[in-house]
C-alpha positions in Angstrom: -210.2 0.9 15.3 -210.9 -1.0 18.6 -214.2 -2.9 18.7 -215.7 -4.1 21.7 -218.5 -6.7 21.4 -220.5 -7.3 24.5 -223.4 -10.0 24.8 -223.8 -13.4 25.4 -221.5 -16.3 25.6 -223.1 -19.7 25.7 -222.9 -23.3 24.8 -225.7 -24.1 22.2 -227.6 -27.5 22.4 -228.9 -27.9 18.8 -231.9 -30.2 18.2 -233.6 -31.0 15.0 -237.5 -32.0 14.6 -238.7 -33.8 11.6 -241.7 -32.0 11.0 -243.3 -28.5 11.2 -244.1 -26.8 14.4 -247.0 -24.7 12.8 -248.9 -28.2 12.2 -249.0 -28.8 15.9 -250.0 -25.5 17.4 -253.7 -25.0 17.9 -254.2 -21.2 17.5 -257.5 -21.3 19.4 -255.6 -22.8 22.6 -252.6 -20.6 22.6 -253.2 -19.5 26.1 -252.7 -23.0 27.4 -250.3 -24.2 25.0 -248.5 -27.5 26.1 -246.2 -29.3 23.5 -243.4 -31.7 23.6 -241.5 -32.4 20.3 -239.5 -35.5 19.9 -236.2 -34.5 18.2 -234.1 -36.6 15.9 -230.6 -35.3 17.1 -228.9 -33.3 19.8 -225.4 -31.8 19.5 -223.5 -29.2 21.6 -221.7 -26.3 20.0 -220.0 -23.2 21.0 -222.1 -20.3 20.6 -223.4 -16.9 22.2 -223.9 -13.8 20.1 -220.7 -11.9 21.2 -218.7 -14.9 20.7 -220.3 -15.8 17.3 -219.6 -12.4 15.8 -215.9 -12.6 17.1 -215.3 -15.7 15.6 -216.4 -14.8 12.0 -214.6 -11.4 12.4 -211.4 -13.2 13.5 -211.7 -15.5 10.2 -211.7 -12.2 8.5 -208.4 -11.1 10.0 -209.9 -8.7 12.9 -209.2 -8.9 16.4 -212.1 -7.8 18.5 -212.5 -7.6 22.3 -215.2 -9.7 23.9 -216.5 -8.2 27.4 -218.7 -10.8 28.8 -218.9 -13.1 31.8 -218.3 -17.0 31.5 -218.3 -20.0 33.8 -215.5 -22.4 34.8 -216.4 -24.4 32.1 -215.0 -22.0 29.6 -211.5 -23.0 29.3 -211.4 -25.0 26.0 -213.7 -22.5 24.4 -211.4 -19.9 25.3 -208.3 -21.6 24.1 -210.1 -21.8 20.6 -211.2 -18.0 20.4 -207.6 -17.2 21.5 -205.9 -19.2 18.8 -207.9 -17.3 16.1 -206.8 -14.1 17.6 -209.8 -12.9 19.5 -209.0 -10.5 22.6 -210.6 -12.1 25.7 -208.9 -9.5 28.2 -212.4 -8.2 28.9 -213.8 -11.5 30.0 -214.5 -12.4 33.6 -214.7 -16.3 34.8 -217.3 -16.3 37.4 -216.5 -19.0 40.1 -219.0 -22.1 40.6 -221.2 -20.9 37.8 -221.9 -22.5 34.5 -221.5 -20.6 31.0 -224.8 -19.6 29.6 -226.4 -22.2 27.9 -228.8 -21.9 24.6 -231.3 -24.7 23.6 -233.1 -24.6 20.3 -235.2 -26.9 18.2 -235.4 -26.7 14.7 -237.9 -27.8 12.4 -238.1 -28.6 8.8 -238.8 -25.1 7.6 -236.1 -23.7 9.8 -238.4 -22.2 12.1 -236.9 -22.2 15.7 -238.2 -22.7 19.4 -235.5 -21.6 21.8 -235.0 -21.2 25.6 -232.0 -19.4 27.2 -230.2 -20.3 30.6 -228.3 -17.2 31.9 -225.6 -18.7 34.2 -222.6 -17.0 34.4 -224.1 -14.3 32.2 -226.2 -12.8 34.9 -222.9 -11.3 36.1 -222.3 -9.3 32.9 -224.0 -6.2 34.7 -220.9 -5.9 36.9 -218.5 -5.3 33.9 -217.4 -1.8 32.6 -215.9 -0.3 29.7 -213.8 1.9 31.9 -212.0 -1.4 33.1 -211.0 -2.5 29.6 -207.2 -2.6 28.9 -207.8 -0.3 25.7 -210.5 2.2 25.3 -213.3 1.3 22.7 -213.8 3.1 19.5 -216.9 1.2 18.8 -219.0 -1.2 20.8 -221.8 -3.6 20.0 -224.6 -3.9 22.5 -226.0 -7.5 21.9 -228.5 -9.7 23.7 -227.1 -10.2 27.4 -228.2 -10.0 30.9 -231.0 -7.1 30.7 -229.6 -5.0 33.3 -226.2 -5.1 31.8 -227.3 -4.2 28.4 -228.9 -0.9 30.0 -225.8 -0.3 31.9 -223.8 -0.4 28.7 -226.2 2.0 26.9 -225.4 4.3 30.0 -221.7 3.8 29.9 -221.4 4.3 26.2 -223.2 7.6 26.6 -221.1 8.9 29.5 -217.9 7.8 27.9 -218.7 8.9 24.4 -218.3 5.6 22.7 -220.5 5.1 19.5 -222.5 1.8 19.8 -224.4 -0.6 17.5 -227.7 -1.5 19.4 -228.5 -5.2 18.7 -231.4 -6.3 21.0 -232.0 -9.5 19.6 -233.5 -12.2 21.8 -234.1 -9.7 24.3 -236.5 -7.8 22.3 -239.1 -10.0 23.5 -238.3 -9.3 27.4 -237.4 -5.5 27.1 -240.1 -3.0 27.6 -240.6 0.3 25.8 -238.8 2.5 27.7 -235.8 0.1 27.8 -235.9 -0.3 24.0 -236.2 3.6 23.3 -233.4 4.1 25.6 -231.1 2.0 23.6 -232.2 3.1 20.2 -232.4 6.8 20.9 -228.4 7.5 21.0 -227.2 4.4 19.1 -225.1 4.8 16.0 -227.1 2.0 14.4 -229.7 -0.6 15.0 -229.5 -4.1 14.1 -232.8 -6.4 14.1 -234.3 -9.1 12.2 -237.8 -8.1 10.5 -239.8 -10.0 13.4 -237.9 -7.9 16.0 -238.4 -4.7 14.1 -242.1 -5.6 14.4 -242.0 -6.0 17.9 -240.0 -2.9 18.5 -242.7 -0.9 16.5 -245.5 -2.4 18.5 -243.8 -1.9 22.0 -242.5 1.5 21.2 -244.8 3.2 18.7 -241.5 4.3 17.0 -241.6 4.2 13.3 -238.6 3.7 10.8 -238.3 7.4 10.2 -238.3 8.2 13.8 -235.6 5.7 14.6 -233.5 6.7 11.7 -233.5 10.5 13.1 -231.2 9.5 15.9 -229.0 6.8 14.0 -226.9 6.7 11.2 -228.7 3.7 9.8 -230.8 0.5 10.5 -230.4 -3.0 9.5 -233.2 -5.3 9.1 -232.5 -9.0 8.2 -235.0 -11.1 6.6 -233.6 -14.6 6.0 -233.7 -16.1 2.6 -235.1 -12.4 1.5 -232.0 -10.8 2.2 -231.7 -7.4 4.3 -232.5 -3.8 4.0 -230.4 -1.0 5.3 -232.5 1.8 5.9 -230.7 5.4 5.9 -231.9 8.9 5.5 -231.0 8.8 1.8 -233.3 5.9 1.2 -233.2 1.9 1.7 -230.5 -0.2 0.4 -231.5 -4.0 -0.4 -229.1 -6.6 0.0 -229.9 -9.9 -1.6 -229.2 -13.1 0.3 -226.4 -15.4 -1.0 -227.7 -18.7 -1.8 -226.0 -21.3 0.3 -224.5 -24.7 -1.4 -226.6 -26.6 1.3 -228.7 -25.7 4.2 -227.5 -27.5 7.5 -228.4 -25.3 10.4 -229.6 -21.7 10.4 -228.3 -21.2 14.2 -225.8 -18.2 14.2 -226.5 -16.8 10.5 -227.7 -13.5 11.8 -224.4 -13.1 13.8 -222.3 -14.3 10.9 -224.1 -11.4 8.9 -223.2 -8.9 11.6 -219.5 -10.2 11.6 -219.2 -9.6 7.8 -220.8 -6.2 7.9 -218.8 -5.0 10.7 -215.5 -6.1 8.9 -216.5 -3.9 6.1 -217.5 -0.9 8.5 -214.3 -1.4 10.4 -212.5 -0.9 6.7 -214.4 2.2 6.3 -216.4 0.6 3.3 -220.1 1.9 2.3 -223.0 0.5 3.7 -223.9 -1.6 0.5 -220.7 -3.2 0.4 -220.9 -3.9 4.3 -224.2 -5.6 3.9 -223.1 -7.9 0.8 -220.2 -8.9 3.0 -222.8 -9.9 5.5 -224.7 -12.0 3.3 -221.7 -13.9 2.1 -220.7 -14.7 5.7 -224.2 -15.6 6.2 -223.9 -18.2 3.7 -221.0 -19.9 5.1 -222.7 -20.2 8.4 -225.7 -21.5 7.0 -223.8 -24.4 5.2 -222.6 -25.7 8.5 -224.0 -27.0 11.8 -223.6 -24.5 14.8 -222.8 -21.0 14.8 -219.0 -21.5 14.5 -218.8 -24.4 12.3 -217.7 -22.8 9.2 -214.2 -21.8 8.2 -212.8 -20.0 5.5 -209.5 -17.7 4.9 -209.9 -14.2 3.5 -208.9 -15.0 -0.1 -211.4 -17.7 -0.1 -214.2 -15.1 1.3 -213.3 -12.3 -1.3 -213.5 -15.0 -4.3 -216.9 -16.2 -3.1 -217.9 -12.5 -2.8 -217.0 -11.7 -6.4 -219.1 -14.7 -7.7 -222.0 -12.6 -6.3 -221.2 -9.1 -6.3 -218.9 -6.5 -8.0 -216.6 -5.2 -5.2 -215.1 -2.5 -7.5 -211.7 -3.7 -6.0 -213.0 -2.6 -2.5 -211.9 -5.8 -0.8 -208.4 -5.7 -2.3 -206.2 -6.3 0.9 -209.0 -6.7 3.6 
């Protein structure tokens, strides 16, 4: 199955704040909030949702295609992904532009405040699934240039490509019509619990109504695990406790990669979710969304310390 990942490719600037954001927020003055946090550290890491998912999928032996736009500063990043086996034939380099940048500050409770500069990503709306070297069998439409996301939804409908809708950070910006358009014909919806709350509030859609048009809905909830909602009922996936917590950035992307690995291999939804939970733990133990590394044998061994795969992971 040819998987095409659309979404952001970015450099992540990761900062840590030695306190708790909530201790400095005055609820009665939110309409004129003005805060500056003195951080302890700053590092730059490779990131972006599409590239993060591709990275972990590559560790698991897959070769997804990434369809995105990047700047002239992408050469070293591209070399690393290519060495891992990621197909970059769907990427376009935009002259005289920088690759998108993500700035995130994380406090002691792993709460995050972030900003995103689009840079070359604003050109993603010019890309088309029709221009890919191989037709897509499954697409992931994740956070990207808003116009690109809407275009990709339309293209997938027109070309008959099943797609997973993952609005992520763009849930805040998207209006109700945009969200409904993306959800109503998707194969599946991926969100975290806060994003799902925003979708409910903006669109008025209930979980039952969303499920009518999709095969399943995955809602992640951090240390509380994830829930996969199907027409047969919900499936709860417990989180896998990490050996240590270094950085939560990209943990959701790692979950998606683990899940997609199982889905591409035809495994059941519960097993897919469990694979996502294991991939998340690897990411959480390292700094940055692509700081983790493992081989497939190590992944399977760790999986079996937490879940009974009943032999499903043989030969993955």
